C-alpha positions, 0 to 999 in steps of 0.5 A: 731555640731561645737558648741558641739565640742567647748564645749568639748575643755575646758573639754579635757584641764582640763583632760590633765592638771590633767594627767600631775599633776598626772605624776609629783607627781608620779615622785617626789614620786619615786625620794624621795623613791630612796633618802631614800633608799640611805640614809638608806644604807649609815647609815647601812654601816657606823654603820657596818664598824665603821670607819670615813673617817677622820681617818687614816687607821685601822691596823689589829693585828697579833694576835687574841684579842678575849676574853673568860671568865675564872672565877673561880668556887667555890668548891661544897664541901665547901666555904672558906672565903679565896677563891682567887678572880676571877677578873672581868668577861669578857664582850661580845665583839660582835657588840653592837654599835647599842645597845649602841645608845639607852642604858641609864645611869641613864636615860640619853643617854651617847652619847648625845652631841657627834654629836655637837663636831667636833673632828676627832678620831686622834684629840681625841687620840692626846689629850688623849696621851698628858695627858697620857705622863704627867702621868695624868691618872685622865684626861685620865679617864675623857676623856674616859667618855666623849660622843665623846670618848665613841662614838669613841670606840663604833664605833669599831665593829671588835675586829681585828681593832683599831684607832691609832695615833703615829709612824709608819713603812714604811708599815704604821704599828704602830711602836714606840710610839703610842696610840690606842683606842679599842672597849669596852672602852679600850685604850693602850699607849706605844711602838709598833713593826710592828703593835703589842704591844711590849716593855713597855706600859699601857693598860686600860679598863674603865667599863661603866654600863648601866641601863639595865645591871643587871648582872655585878659587879659594884664594878669594875671601871677600869682594868689596866696593866702596864709593859712589852709587847711582841707579843701583850700580857703582857710578862715580869715584870708588874702590873695588877691593879683594881680601885674599888668602895667598896660601890658597892661591894657584901657583904662578897666578896674579890676583887683583887686590884693588882697583881705584878710580871712576866707575860707570854702571859698574864698569871701569871708566877713567884713570884707574890705579890697580894693585895686584898680588902674585901667589909668591906674595909679590905686590905690584902697582899699575896705572891704566885708562879705561872708557866704559869698560874698555882698556886703552892700550899702551902702544901697539899690540905685539900681535892681534890677540893681546894688548898692553893695557896697564903700565907698571908704576915702577917700570914703564917698560912693563905692562899687564896684557889682556886678550883683545877679544876680552877687552870689553865690559871690564868692571865689577862683574858681580854687581853688573846686570 
């Protein structure tokens, strides 16, 4: 009897050893799953907020910068060669930061290499502002298309916030001279008053076209406004400008290049001078008068659906036309609420 019990001792020891091994494996697996859950939550949090711990606090705008499209529609009765260009359509400014990470340009990830650059948002804005101050907009353009600058803009998922570097008031709001980075590759360099753009300043939007973007007119390369601001919008004398790649232009289309004059809350208001370029490279100059975004017609309309609103500088019998129903809220759509 004693010998049988003695034979069972090694078997019992082995069983206890196996149980201990199983318990240790279960504990280790549980801890690993908990760690993965924590990492996953942190990633979602960072992508949702779109900020970095190294940056200065974000500043809310006092006006809503949401953007809606107001592209002119063609007359259904007839189409004229001199229909006034509508400008660039506004883009959907919903959260696209997660999509941007996987979208490609010519088959390449536009943000590739951004992780290897150890620069804070503040350092990048300081670098860009130095070139802007010198008037070197080619360098500003180059910086805006670098992967780490594009990543900085893509990290802003809330239209009411922006990254900022510059002078501030006692409450920490932008006040004085400063530079800001917004979502959708938009930047502003100029004067601020208590958190909003006011005084003289320059806003630029750089258009980035991805391989899966089959709708946008790729002739547009850059959209800019330079001039006076008040209440976070163009107010006063200024110039709207587009950089165009005519090789990408739609056939027989005409594009606005410049609109110079006075602006009221982003709307054309006063005597306006326009330049346009056609897809064949032909440039033309026009004069027009607007009142709070409504063009004043040159003479009576030929029909109820179209109006002659801008007159050719070199040929007083030649006009740009606009559909009557669209003769409202004409201005810098991408900056207007």
